[in-house]
C-alpha positions as CSV (number, residue, x, y, z in Angstrom):
1,M,-7.8,-4.6,-18.4
2,L,-7.1,-8.3,-19.1
3,T,-9.8,-10.5,-20.5
4,Y,-9.3,-14.2,-20.8
5,G,-10.0,-15.5,-24.3
6,G,-8.8,-18.1,-26.7
7,K,-9.9,-21.7,-27.5
8,K,-10.8,-24.2,-24.9
9,S,-8.1,-26.7,-24.0
10,N,-8.8,-30.3,-24.8
11,S,-6.1,-31.5,-22.4
12,S,-7.1,-33.2,-19.2
13,T,-3.9,-32.2,-17.4
14,K,-4.6,-29.8,-14.6
15,S,-2.9,-26.4,-14.5
16,K,0.2,-25.9,-12.4
17,Y,-2.0,-23.9,-10.0
18,S,-5.1,-25.8,-10.4
19,A,-5.1,-27.0,-6.7
20,Y,-5.2,-23.4,-5.5
21,P,-7.7,-22.5,-4.5
22,E,-9.6,-25.7,-3.8
23,V,-13.1,-25.2,-5.3
24,V,-16.4,-26.8,-4.3
25,L,-20.0,-26.3,-5.3
26,W,-22.1,-24.0,-3.0
27,D,-24.9,-26.5,-3.3
28,T,-27.2,-24.9,-0.7
29,F,-27.0,-21.4,-2.2
30,Q,-30.2,-21.4,-4.1
31,E,-32.1,-22.9,-1.2
32,E,-30.6,-20.2,1.1
33,V,-31.7,-17.5,-1.3
34,K,-35.2,-18.8,-1.4
35,N,-35.5,-18.8,2.4
36,V,-34.1,-15.3,3.0
37,R,-36.7,-13.1,4.5
38,I,-37.0,-9.6,2.9
39,H,-39.0,-7.1,4.8
40,K,-41.3,-4.5,3.3
41,N,-41.1,-5.9,-0.2
42,D,-40.3,-8.9,-2.3
43,I,-37.8,-8.0,-5.0
44,T,-38.2,-11.4,-6.8
45,V,-41.3,-10.1,-8.6
46,Q,-40.6,-6.3,-8.6
47,Y,-37.2,-6.5,-10.2
48,V,-36.1,-8.5,-13.1
49,I,-32.9,-7.6,-15.0
50,K,-33.4,-6.3,-18.5
51,P,-32.7,-8.9,-21.1
52,S,-29.1,-8.7,-22.3
53,R,-28.6,-7.2,-25.7
54,L,-24.9,-7.2,-25.3
55,R,-24.0,-10.4,-27.1
56,P,-23.9,-8.9,-30.6
57,E,-22.3,-5.6,-29.7
58,V,-20.1,-6.2,-26.7
59,T,-16.3,-5.5,-27.2
60,S,-15.0,-4.7,-23.8
61,E,-15.5,-5.2,-20.1
62,E,-16.3,-1.5,-19.8
63,E,-19.6,-2.0,-21.7
64,V,-20.5,-5.0,-19.5
65,I,-19.8,-2.9,-16.4
66,F,-22.0,0.0,-17.5
67,A,-24.9,-2.4,-18.3
68,I,-24.5,-3.9,-14.8
69,I,-24.5,-0.4,-13.2
70,D,-27.6,0.7,-15.0
71,N,-29.6,-2.5,-14.8
72,V,-28.3,-4.1,-11.5
73,F,-26.4,-2.0,-9.1
74,D,-28.4,1.3,-9.2
75,P,-31.8,-0.3,-8.7
76,L,-30.4,-2.7,-6.1
77,S,-28.9,0.2,-4.1
78,Q,-32.2,2.0,-4.2
79,F,-33.9,-1.2,-2.9
80,L,-31.3,-1.6,-0.1
81,A,-32.2,1.9,1.0
82,T,-35.8,0.9,1.5
83,Q,-34.6,-2.0,3.7
84,E,-32.5,0.6,5.7
85,Q,-29.4,-1.2,4.5
86,Y,-27.5,1.7,3.0
87,G,-24.6,0.6,0.8
88,S,-23.0,1.5,-2.5
89,F,-21.1,-0.2,-5.3
90,K,-17.8,1.4,-6.3
91,I,-16.7,0.7,-9.8
92,D,-13.0,0.3,-10.4
93,G,-11.4,-0.8,-7.2
94,S,-8.0,0.5,-8.1
95,N,-6.9,2.7,-5.1
96,A,-10.3,2.2,-3.6
97,P,-10.4,2.8,0.2
98,G,-9.4,-0.3,2.1
99,I,-8.8,-2.4,-1.0
100,I,-5.6,-4.1,-2.2
101,G,-5.5,-4.9,-5.9
102,E,-7.8,-3.7,-8.6
103,P,-11.2,-5.6,-8.6
104,D,-13.8,-4.3,-11.0
105,F,-16.2,-3.4,-8.3
106,V,-16.4,-3.2,-4.5
107,F,-19.5,-3.1,-2.3
108,Y,-19.2,-0.8,0.7
109,H,-21.4,-0.6,3.8
110,N,-20.6,2.1,6.5
111,K,-17.5,2.9,4.5
112,I,-16.1,-0.5,4.9
113,A,-15.4,-2.9,1.9
114,K,-17.7,-5.9,2.3
115,L,-17.3,-7.9,-0.9
116,V,-15.5,-7.6,-4.3
117,G,-16.4,-8.6,-7.8
118,E,-14.9,-9.2,-11.3
119,V,-16.5,-8.7,-14.6
120,K,-15.7,-10.6,-17.8
121,I,-17.0,-10.4,-21.3
122,I,-19.2,-13.1,-22.8
123,W,-16.7,-14.2,-25.4
124,S,-13.8,-14.7,-23.0
125,F,-15.7,-16.3,-20.2
126,P,-18.3,-18.9,-21.5
127,A,-19.8,-19.3,-18.0
128,P,-21.1,-22.9,-17.5
129,D,-23.9,-23.7,-15.2
130,N,-21.6,-25.5,-12.8
131,L,-18.4,-23.5,-12.7
132,A,-17.0,-25.4,-9.7
133,A,-17.0,-28.7,-11.7
134,A,-15.6,-27.0,-14.9
135,Y,-12.8,-25.4,-12.9
136,Y,-10.9,-28.7,-12.7
137,R,-11.6,-30.0,-16.1
138,E,-11.4,-27.0,-18.4
139,G,-8.4,-24.9,-19.3
140,N,-7.3,-21.5,-18.1
141,T,-10.2,-19.8,-19.8
142,L,-12.3,-20.7,-16.8
143,R,-9.7,-21.3,-14.2
144,L,-7.9,-18.0,-14.3
145,P,-11.0,-15.7,-13.6
146,V,-11.9,-17.9,-10.6
147,Q,-8.3,-17.6,-9.3
148,Q,-8.4,-13.9,-9.9
149,I,-11.5,-13.2,-7.9
150,F,-10.3,-15.5,-5.2
151,G,-7.1,-13.6,-5.1
152,Y,-9.0,-10.3,-4.4
153,M,-11.0,-11.9,-1.7
154,R,-8.0,-13.6,-0.2
155,I,-5.6,-10.7,-0.2
156,N,-8.3,-8.4,1.3
157,H,-9.4,-11.0,3.9
158,L,-12.9,-11.0,2.5
159,K,-15.4,-13.8,2.7
160,Y,-17.7,-13.1,-0.3
161,G,-17.2,-12.3,-3.9
162,I,-19.0,-12.2,-7.3
163,L,-18.0,-13.2,-10.8
164,T,-20.2,-12.3,-13.8
165,N,-20.3,-11.7,-17.5
166,Y,-23.8,-10.1,-17.1
167,E,-25.6,-13.0,-18.6
168,N,-24.5,-15.3,-15.7
169,F,-23.7,-14.5,-12.1
170,Y,-21.7,-16.6,-9.7
171,F,-21.7,-16.0,-6.0
172,M,-18.7,-17.1,-3.9
173,K,-18.0,-17.8,-0.3
174,R,-14.4,-18.3,1.0
175,E,-13.4,-20.4,3.9
176,N,-9.7,-19.9,4.2
177,N,-8.3,-21.6,1.0
178,L,-11.6,-23.3,0.2
179,L,-13.9,-21.5,-2.3
180,H,-17.6,-22.3,-2.6
181,I,-19.1,-21.3,-5.9
182,S,-22.8,-21.2,-6.6
183,T,-24.3,-22.5,-9.8
184,A,-24.9,-19.8,-12.4
185,I,-27.8,-17.5,-11.7
186,K,-28.9,-16.2,-15.1
187,S,-29.9,-12.5,-15.7
188,S,-33.2,-13.8,-17.2
189,D,-34.1,-16.0,-14.2
190,V,-37.3,-15.1,-12.3
191,D,-37.7,-17.9,-9.7
192,I,-34.3,-17.1,-8.2
193,S,-33.5,-13.7,-9.7
194,V,-30.1,-12.1,-9.7
195,Y,-31.5,-9.3,-7.6
196,R,-32.6,-11.7,-4.9
197,A,-29.3,-13.5,-5.0
198,L,-27.4,-10.2,-4.9
199,Y,-29.5,-9.0,-2.0
200,Y,-28.6,-12.2,-0.2
201,I,-24.9,-12.1,-0.7
202,V,-24.9,-8.4,0.3
203,Y,-26.9,-9.2,3.4
204,L,-24.3,-12.0,4.2
205,S,-21.4,-9.6,3.7
206,I,-23.0,-6.9,5.9
207,E,-23.5,-9.5,8.7
208,N,-20.0,-11.0,8.5
209,Y,-17.6,-9.9,5.7
210,T,-14.3,-11.1,7.0
211,C,-12.8,-14.6,6.5
212,S,-11.2,-15.3,9.8
213,P,-8.6,-18.1,10.0
214,N,-9.2,-21.3,12.0
215,T,-13.0,-21.0,11.7
216,S,-13.7,-23.4,9.0
217,K,-13.9,-27.2,9.3
218,N,-11.8,-27.3,6.1
219,D,-8.9,-25.3,7.5
220,N,-5.4,-26.7,6.9
221,K,-3.8,-27.0,10.3
222,N,-0.5,-26.2,8.8
223,Y,-1.9,-22.9,7.4
224,D,-3.1,-21.0,10.4
225,S,-3.5,-17.5,9.2
226,D,-3.9,-15.3,6.1
227,D,-0.1,-14.8,5.9
228,D,1.6,-15.3,2.5
229,E,5.0,-16.5,1.3
230,L,7.0,-14.8,-1.4
231,E,8.8,-16.4,-4.3
232,E,11.6,-14.0,-3.9
233,D,13.5,-12.4,-6.8
234,R,16.9,-13.9,-7.3
235,E,19.9,-12.0,-5.9
236,E,21.8,-10.7,-8.9
237,E,25.1,-10.5,-7.1
238,N,25.0,-14.2,-6.1
239,D,24.2,-15.1,-9.7
240,E,27.2,-13.2,-10.9
241,D,29.5,-15.0,-8.5
242,D,28.2,-18.3,-9.8
243,D,28.6,-17.3,-13.4
244,D,32.2,-16.2,-12.7
245,D,33.0,-19.7,-11.4
246,E,31.5,-21.3,-14.5
247,D,33.7,-19.2,-16.7
248,E,37.1,-19.9,-15.1
249,D,39.7,-21.6,-17.3
250,D,41.3,-25.1,-17.1
251,N,44.1,-23.9,-14.8
252,I,41.7,-23.3,-11.9
253,D,42.5,-24.6,-8.4
254,Y,39.8,-27.3,-8.3
255,P,39.7,-27.7,-4.5
256,K,39.1,-23.9,-4.3
257,R,36.4,-24.1,-6.9
258,Q,34.7,-27.0,-5.2
259,K,34.7,-25.0,-2.0
260,K,33.1,-22.0,-3.7
261,Q,30.4,-24.2,-5.3
262,Q,29.6,-25.8,-2.0
263,Q,29.3,-22.4,-0.3
264,S,27.0,-21.2,-3.1
265,L,24.9,-24.3,-2.7
266,N,24.7,-23.8,1.1
267,R,23.5,-20.2,0.6
268,K,20.7,-21.4,-1.7
269,K,19.6,-24.1,0.6
270,Q,19.6,-21.7,3.6
271,K,17.5,-19.2,1.6
272,S,15.0,-21.8,0.5
273,S,14.7,-23.2,4.1
274,R,13.8,-19.8,5.5
275,S,10.0,-19.6,5.4
276,K,9.4,-16.0,6.2
277,K,5.7,-15.1,6.2
278,L,4.4,-11.9,4.8
279,K,1.2,-10.5,6.4
280,L,-0.5,-7.8,4.3
281,T,-2.9,-5.2,5.7
282,N,-5.0,-2.6,4.0
283,E,-3.7,0.2,6.2
284,V,-2.4,2.9,3.9
285,V,0.7,4.6,5.1
286,G,1.5,6.7,2.0
287,Y,0.5,7.4,-1.6
288,G,3.1,7.0,-4.3
289,R,3.1,7.8,-8.0
290,N,1.7,4.3,-8.8
291,G,-0.9,4.0,-5.9
292,H,-1.1,3.3,-2.2
293,V,1.7,2.1,0.0
294,Y,0.5,-0.3,2.6
295,K,1.6,-1.3,6.1
296,S,2.6,-5.0,6.4
297,F,4.6,-7.4,8.4
298,Y,7.5,-9.5,7.0
299,D,9.1,-12.0,9.3
300,N,7.0,-10.4,12.1
301,K,8.6,-7.0,11.5
302,V,6.8,-3.8,10.4
303,C,7.5,-2.8,6.9
304,V,5.9,-0.8,4.0
305,T,4.8,-2.5,0.9
306,K,4.1,-1.6,-2.7
307,I,1.7,-4.1,-4.3
308,C,1.3,-4.5,-8.1
309,D,-1.6,-6.4,-9.6
310,I,0.1,-7.5,-12.8
311,I,-3.2,-8.6,-14.4
312,K,-4.5,-5.1,-14.3
313,N,-1.3,-3.0,-14.3
314,K,1.4,-4.5,-16.5
315,E,3.3,-1.2,-16.7
316,M,3.8,-0.9,-13.0
317,I,5.6,-4.2,-12.7
318,T,8.2,-2.8,-15.2
319,R,8.7,0.3,-13.1
320,L,9.0,-1.6,-9.8
321,K,11.6,-4.0,-11.3
322,Y,13.5,-1.0,-12.7
323,E,13.4,0.5,-9.2
324,N,14.8,-2.8,-7.8
325,Q,17.8,-2.4,-10.1
326,L,18.3,1.1,-8.8
327,Y,18.3,-0.2,-5.3
328,V,21.0,-2.7,-6.2
329,H,23.0,0.1,-7.7
330,L,22.6,2.2,-4.5
331,K,23.1,-0.7,-2.1
332,S,25.6,1.4,-0.1
333,L,23.0,4.1,0.5
334,Q,20.3,1.8,1.7
335,G,19.3,2.6,5.3
336,I,21.1,5.9,5.2
337,I,19.9,7.9,2.2
338,I,17.2,5.6,0.9
339,P,15.1,3.0,2.7
340,N,16.3,-0.6,3.0
341,R,14.7,-2.7,0.4
342,I,13.9,-5.9,2.4
343,T,12.7,-8.2,-0.4
344,S,10.6,-8.4,-3.5
345,G,8.9,-11.1,-5.5
346,Y,5.5,-12.7,-6.4
347,L,3.1,-14.1,-3.8
348,K,3.7,-17.9,-3.8
349,N,0.0,-18.8,-4.3
350,L,-1.5,-15.5,-5.6
351,N,1.3,-15.2,-8.1
352,W,-0.2,-12.3,-10.1
353,F,0.6,-10.0,-7.1
354,Y,4.1,-8.6,-7.1
355,I,5.3,-7.3,-3.8
356,V,8.2,-5.0,-2.8
357,C,8.9,-4.6,0.9
358,Y,10.9,-1.7,2.4
359,E,12.0,-0.9,5.9
360,F,9.7,1.6,7.5
361,S,11.9,4.9,7.3
362,G,9.6,7.7,8.5
363,K,6.7,9.8,7.2
364,P,6.6,12.8,4.8
365,K,5.6,16.3,5.7
366,T,5.2,19.4,3.6
367,F,8.2,21.5,2.8
368,D,6.8,24.6,4.5
369,E,7.0,22.5,7.8
370,Y,10.7,21.9,7.4
371,T,13.2,23.5,9.7
372,Y,16.4,25.0,8.2
373,D,18.4,21.9,9.4
374,E,15.9,19.6,7.8
375,K,16.2,21.4,4.5
376,Q,19.9,21.0,4.6
377,M,19.4,17.2,5.2
378,T,17.2,17.0,2.1
379,L,20.0,18.6,0.0
380,H,22.5,16.2,1.5
381,A,20.4,13.2,0.6
382,L,19.9,14.4,-2.9
383,R,23.6,15.2,-3.3
384,Q,24.4,11.6,-2.2
385,L,22.2,10.3,-5.1
386,H,24.0,12.6,-7.5
387,L,27.5,11.3,-6.3
388,N,26.3,7.9,-7.4
389,N,25.3,9.2,-10.8
390,V,21.5,9.0,-10.1
391,L,19.0,11.7,-11.1
392,H,15.9,11.4,-9.0
393,N,13.5,13.1,-11.4
394,D,10.5,13.3,-9.0
395,L,11.3,15.7,-6.2
396,R,8.2,16.4,-4.1
397,W,7.6,16.5,-0.4
398,E,5.9,13.1,-0.4
399,N,9.1,11.5,-1.5
400,F,11.2,12.7,1.5
401,L,10.7,10.6,4.7
402,V,11.4,12.2,8.0
403,N,12.4,9.8,10.8
404,Y,12.1,11.1,14.3
405,D,14.0,10.0,17.4
406,D,11.7,8.1,19.8
407,N,12.9,10.1,22.8
408,N,12.2,13.6,21.4
409,D,10.6,15.5,18.5
410,K,13.9,16.2,16.7
411,H,14.6,14.6,13.3
412,N,17.0,11.7,13.2
413,R,17.4,11.3,9.4
414,I,15.7,12.2,6.2
415,M,15.6,9.7,3.3
416,L,14.6,9.8,-0.3
417,C,12.1,7.2,-1.7
418,D,10.1,6.4,-4.9
419,L,12.9,5.9,-7.4
420,E,10.7,4.6,-10.2
421,T,11.4,7.5,-12.5
422,A,15.0,7.9,-11.4
423,V,17.8,7.6,-14.0
424,I,21.4,6.3,-13.8
425,L,23.6,8.6,-15.8
426,N,26.7,7.6,-17.6
427,E,29.9,8.5,-15.8
428,N,31.2,10.3,-18.9
429,D,27.9,12.1,-19.7
430,M,28.9,15.7,-20.4
431,K,25.4,17.0,-19.4
432,K,25.5,15.3,-16.0
433,K,26.7,18.2,-13.9
434,N,24.2,20.6,-15.4
435,L,21.3,18.1,-14.8
436,F,22.4,17.6,-11.2
437,R,22.7,21.4,-10.6
438,K,19.2,22.0,-12.1
439,E,17.7,19.3,-9.8
440,E,19.4,20.7,-6.8
441,N,18.2,24.2,-7.6
442,K,14.7,22.9,-8.1
443,L,14.8,21.4,-4.6
444,K,15.9,24.6,-3.1
445,K,13.0,26.5,-4.6
446,L,10.3,23.9,-3.9
447,S,9.3,25.1,-0.5
448,W,8.4,28.5,-2.0
449,T,7.3,27.6,-5.5
450,E,5.0,24.7,-4.6
451,E,3.0,26.6,-2.0
452,T,2.8,30.0,-3.7
453,L,2.1,28.5,-7.2
454,D,-0.7,26.3,-5.8
455,V,-2.4,29.3,-4.1
456,T,-2.1,31.2,-7.4
457,I,-3.6,28.5,-9.4
458,R,-6.6,28.0,-7.0
459,W,-7.3,31.8,-7.1
460,L,-7.3,31.6,-11.0
461,L,-9.6,28.7,-10.9
462,R,-12.1,30.7,-8.9
463,Q,-11.9,33.5,-11.5
464,C,-12.7,31.2,-14.4
465,G,-16.5,31.5,-13.7
466,R,-16.4,35.3,-14.2
467,I,-18.9,36.8,-16.6
468,E,-16.2,39.0,-18.3
469,R,-15.2,36.9,-21.3
470,E,-11.7,38.2,-21.8
471,S,-10.9,37.7,-18.1
472,R,-12.3,34.2,-18.2
473,R,-10.2,33.3,-21.3
474,I,-7.0,34.6,-19.7
475,C,-7.6,32.8,-16.4
476,I,-8.1,29.5,-18.1
477,E,-4.9,29.9,-20.2
478,L,-2.9,30.7,-17.0
479,V,-4.3,27.7,-15.2
480,C,-3.2,25.5,-18.1
481,T,0.2,27.2,-18.1
482,F,0.9,27.0,-14.3
483,I,-0.3,23.6,-13.3
484,P,2.5,21.7,-15.3
485,L,5.0,23.8,-13.4
486,L,4.0,22.3,-10.0
487,P,6.5,19.8,-8.8
488,G,5.2,16.1,-8.7
489,I,2.1,17.0,-10.9
490,R,2.1,15.1,-14.1
491,S,-1.0,16.5,-15.7
492,I,-3.8,19.0,-15.2
493,R,-6.2,16.1,-14.8
494,E,-4.1,14.8,-11.8
495,Y,-4.1,18.2,-10.2
496,F,-7.9,18.5,-10.5
497,E,-8.4,14.9,-9.1
498,L,-6.3,15.9,-6.0
499,I,-8.5,18.9,-5.5
500,I,-11.6,16.7,-5.7
501,K,-10.1,14.3,-3.2
502,S,-9.4,17.0,-0.7
503,E,-12.3,19.4,-1.2
504,G,-14.9,17.5,-3.2
505,N,-16.8,18.3,-6.5
506,I,-18.2,21.4,-4.8
507,Y,-14.9,23.2,-5.4
508,F,-15.3,23.2,-9.1
509,I,-19.1,23.7,-9.0
510,E,-18.7,26.9,-6.9
511,S,-15.8,28.1,-9.1
512,F,-17.9,27.7,-12.3
513,E,-21.4,28.5,-11.0
514,G,-21.0,30.7,-7.9
515,T,-21.8,29.8,-4.3
516,I,-25.1,29.4,-2.4
517,S,-23.5,30.6,0.8
518,K,-24.7,34.1,1.8
519,E,-21.5,34.8,3.7
520,K,-19.3,34.5,0.6
521,K,-19.2,37.4,-1.8
522,T,-19.8,36.9,-5.5
523,S,-18.2,39.0,-8.2
524,F,-21.5,39.5,-9.9
525,K,-25.2,39.9,-9.0
526,A,-26.5,36.8,-10.6
527,N,-25.0,33.3,-10.3
528,L,-26.5,29.9,-11.1
529,A,-26.1,28.6,-7.5
530,N,-28.6,31.2,-6.3
531,Q,-30.5,31.9,-9.5
532,P,-30.7,28.8,-11.7
533,C,-33.7,30.4,-13.5
534,L,-34.0,34.0,-14.6
535,T,-37.1,34.5,-12.5
536,D,-35.2,33.5,-9.4
537,I,-33.5,36.9,-9.2
538,N,-36.8,38.2,-7.7
539,E,-36.6,41.6,-9.3
540,Q,-38.7,43.4,-11.8
541,F,-37.7,42.4,-15.3
542,S,-35.1,44.5,-17.1
543,L,-32.9,43.9,-20.0
544,P,-29.6,44.3,-18.0
545,I,-30.8,41.6,-15.6
546,A,-31.6,39.3,-18.5
547,Y,-28.2,39.9,-20.1
548,Q,-26.5,39.3,-16.8
549,W,-28.2,35.9,-16.3
550,L,-27.4,34.8,-19.8
551,D,-23.8,35.8,-19.3
552,T,-23.6,33.6,-16.2
553,V,-24.9,30.7,-18.2
554,I,-22.2,31.4,-20.9
555,A,-19.5,31.6,-18.3
556,S,-20.5,28.2,-16.8
557,L,-20.8,26.5,-20.2
558,D,-17.4,27.8,-21.2
559,C,-15.8,26.4,-18.0
560,Y,-17.5,23.0,-18.2
561,T,-16.9,22.7,-22.0
562,W,-13.2,23.4,-21.3
563,V,-12.7,20.8,-18.5
564,F,-14.9,18.1,-20.1
565,S,-13.5,18.4,-23.8
566,Q,-9.9,18.1,-22.3
567,G,-10.7,15.2,-20.1
568,F,-9.8,17.1,-17.0
569,L,-13.1,16.4,-15.1
570,N,-15.8,13.7,-15.5
571,P,-19.4,14.8,-16.0
572,L,-20.4,12.4,-13.2
573,L,-19.9,15.3,-10.9
574,F,-23.4,16.4,-12.0
575,Q,-24.6,13.2,-10.2
576,D,-23.4,14.2,-6.8
577,N,-26.6,14.9,-4.8
578,N,-24.7,16.2,-1.8
579,Q,-22.9,18.9,-3.9
580,Q,-25.4,19.6,-6.6
581,S,-24.7,21.5,-9.7
582,H,-27.5,23.8,-11.0
583,L,-26.1,24.0,-14.6
584,I,-28.5,21.3,-16.1
585,T,-31.5,23.0,-14.4
586,S,-30.4,26.3,-15.9
587,L,-29.9,24.8,-19.3
588,S,-33.3,23.1,-19.3
589,Y,-34.9,26.4,-18.2
590,F,-33.2,28.2,-21.0
591,I,-34.1,25.6,-23.7
592,S,-37.8,25.6,-22.7
593,K,-38.5,29.2,-21.6
594,I,-35.9,31.5,-23.2
595,S,-34.4,30.1,-26.4
596,R,-37.3,30.3,-28.8
597,N,-39.5,32.7,-27.0
598,T,-40.0,36.4,-27.6
599,L,-38.8,39.3,-25.4
600,H,-42.4,39.9,-24.3
601,D,-42.9,36.3,-23.3
602,I,-39.7,36.3,-21.2
603,A,-40.8,39.5,-19.5
604,S,-44.2,37.9,-18.7
605,Y,-42.6,35.2,-16.5
606,F,-41.7,37.7,-13.8
607,P,-44.2,37.9,-10.9
608,I,-43.5,41.5,-10.3
609,S,-44.6,43.1,-13.6
610,N,-47.3,45.7,-12.9
611,Q,-46.2,47.8,-15.8
612,S,-46.4,47.2,-19.5
613,Y,-43.1,46.9,-21.4
614,V,-42.2,48.7,-24.6
615,F,-39.1,47.2,-26.4
616,T,-37.4,48.8,-29.4
617,P,-36.3,46.7,-32.4
618,N,-32.7,47.1,-31.2
619,D,-33.7,45.6,-27.8
620,V,-35.1,42.6,-29.5
621,R,-32.1,42.2,-31.8
622,Q,-29.6,42.4,-28.9
623,L,-31.4,39.8,-26.8
624,D,-31.6,37.5,-29.8
625,I,-27.8,37.9,-30.3
626,A,-27.3,37.0,-26.6
627,K,-29.5,34.0,-26.9
628,C,-27.7,32.9,-30.0
629,T,-24.4,33.0,-28.1
630,V,-25.8,30.8,-25.4
631,I,-27.2,28.3,-28.0
632,V,-23.7,28.1,-29.7
633,R,-22.1,27.4,-26.3
634,L,-24.8,24.9,-25.5
635,L,-24.2,22.9,-28.6
636,N,-20.4,23.0,-28.0
637,F,-21.0,21.7,-24.5
638,I,-23.3,18.8,-25.6
639,T,-20.8,17.9,-28.4
640,A,-17.9,17.9,-25.9
641,I,-19.4,15.7,-23.3
642,W,-21.0,13.2,-25.7
643,S,-17.8,12.8,-27.7
644,K,-15.6,12.4,-24.6
645,Y,-17.9,10.6,-22.1
646,P,-20.7,8.8,-24.1
647,F,-21.4,6.4,-21.2
648,D,-21.0,8.6,-18.2
649,I,-23.1,11.5,-19.5
650,R,-26.1,9.1,-19.6
651,R,-25.8,8.5,-15.9
652,A,-24.9,12.1,-15.1
653,T,-27.9,13.9,-16.6
654,D,-31.6,13.2,-16.3
655,N,-33.3,12.0,-19.4
656,S,-35.7,15.0,-19.1
657,F,-32.8,17.2,-20.3
658,Y,-33.0,15.7,-23.8
659,S,-36.5,16.9,-24.3
660,N,-38.6,17.7,-27.3
661,D,-37.7,21.4,-26.7
662,L,-34.0,20.6,-27.2
663,T,-34.7,18.6,-30.4
664,K,-36.8,21.6,-31.7
665,L,-34.1,24.0,-30.8
666,I,-31.4,22.0,-32.6
667,L,-33.7,21.6,-35.7
668,T,-34.4,25.3,-35.7
669,C,-30.8,26.1,-35.6
670,V,-30.0,23.7,-38.5
671,F,-32.8,24.8,-40.8
672,T,-32.9,28.5,-40.1
673,A,-29.2,29.1,-39.6
674,G,-28.9,31.4,-42.6
675,A,-32.3,33.0,-42.4
676,N,-31.0,36.2,-40.7
């Protein structure tokens, strides 16, 4: 993530882009905030942001974002709920619903993006009191962050935005190309607190979040919409023609050369005179390897667009430009085997957004929906790439576009797309035929392999929570072996994220802990979903019941330690109130009630215990061994999540989990490890 650092510029010369956007002071903002009426409570007194202790330690935007989440967004969201204005802040706007670009956070209300925000670190963004004035006289250190947040507001047609380094907050209102910026609201301010200012900007965005053209008194009459213009990439073939003219020798036919030069000049003039507008929308029509593909309008014609925010995603611009070269190489196949590439380039004013526009060429569908004829058409499309010495390298159903005839449901053509990982092979490459044959065979098997292998993997995932240790180990190994074999899946983490998108966190919670539903069968009597505590089994105490409950805890710990230690899942899934995990509840119960207590103590917890229990020394020893096994797994679990997710785990688990009982348990393990 880019941060803007460096020394201040002493030059008074304005940046090349300093006039865009035009910036003015939002001089009435503080007065508006003072006058806003807040029902049921006054957050000015109740909420004051904790004093910032970031300045000595801060090294990244991530640390600032976590501080803002804990001290600003979470309490503000709770307060909004008391005002019956339910909303949420989503951190990391990359691929966020309804958002173009990658802002650091987005505020949603009724599942609609209302405003965006950018976070900078203290060292790279000095944050003067009057940012609007400093915007024109300072260097890029101040100007670029303003242009960046304006770009996210502008490209998403939003009216409001926020720029902050935690110590200072700036609130922004856009009127077409005019940006109003408030004076700095400091995190330590009480008279006009950040909470009150945030509440006000959220309130405004809920009431009217879009910036409609032709509504501002400052509108430029010649700029009547939120359309953009592209600084188009230069056509390589035209450049080559011009270079050839320069290299001709002294015996050239000068009249002919002058005619060619004049034709080249006319082409360039004609191109520069064409002012074709690009209108972007946040309507997603597909999902590629590098993010969403959006519907847009170029020269009033529908097209699909890939958008790269080069400030946040420098690698993607390299891949897109490489894909452009492949489209030049495959120019004869455009509109037949691959979509027509209409144009590409940087937005004229928002020149950190790189755009590639393609002709709309159909929609994908899963391979199991293909007819025999359609499967033959996919093979034909792939073979045409191979005839042009191109290896696609990313065969999956999402990359085949089926275009239907308007008059019936029959297919008209099938095209291949997403060439970012494709490779042009050398004509004399001895391995070429073998590589092409392997890719063709892979496509033939996809319709069977992808569906069947996915079903197998999901079945194995559901078995990972079994109490039988060896079965659990083998299932985990097979999942790790099979997922990389799925076409189009680059990693186990990507596959897990796709499952969460389609089925939610509950899929993994039920796989690792069991299910609450009485209709679904469980493979063992006890599971954490139904019995988070040993006494929830509602049976008379017996040693087999105790062993079985401890085995379920071990099974869940093994599964979660696996996925967290490898970075496959994030512990924030524990924070999902709608799909709640019972693991932390079970662990807290084990730590306080089971781990350091005797067998007689544990038996006394059961309400149905009319008989006195007699336990042999072997019973006591076997239960102690089972408890020690759980303790070892528990310590492995804590080590895994804290080493991999030190920030997220603070938010994911309640502070009560880290109790004195846990401290005593750890100290007991350390100081009495060799006692037995």
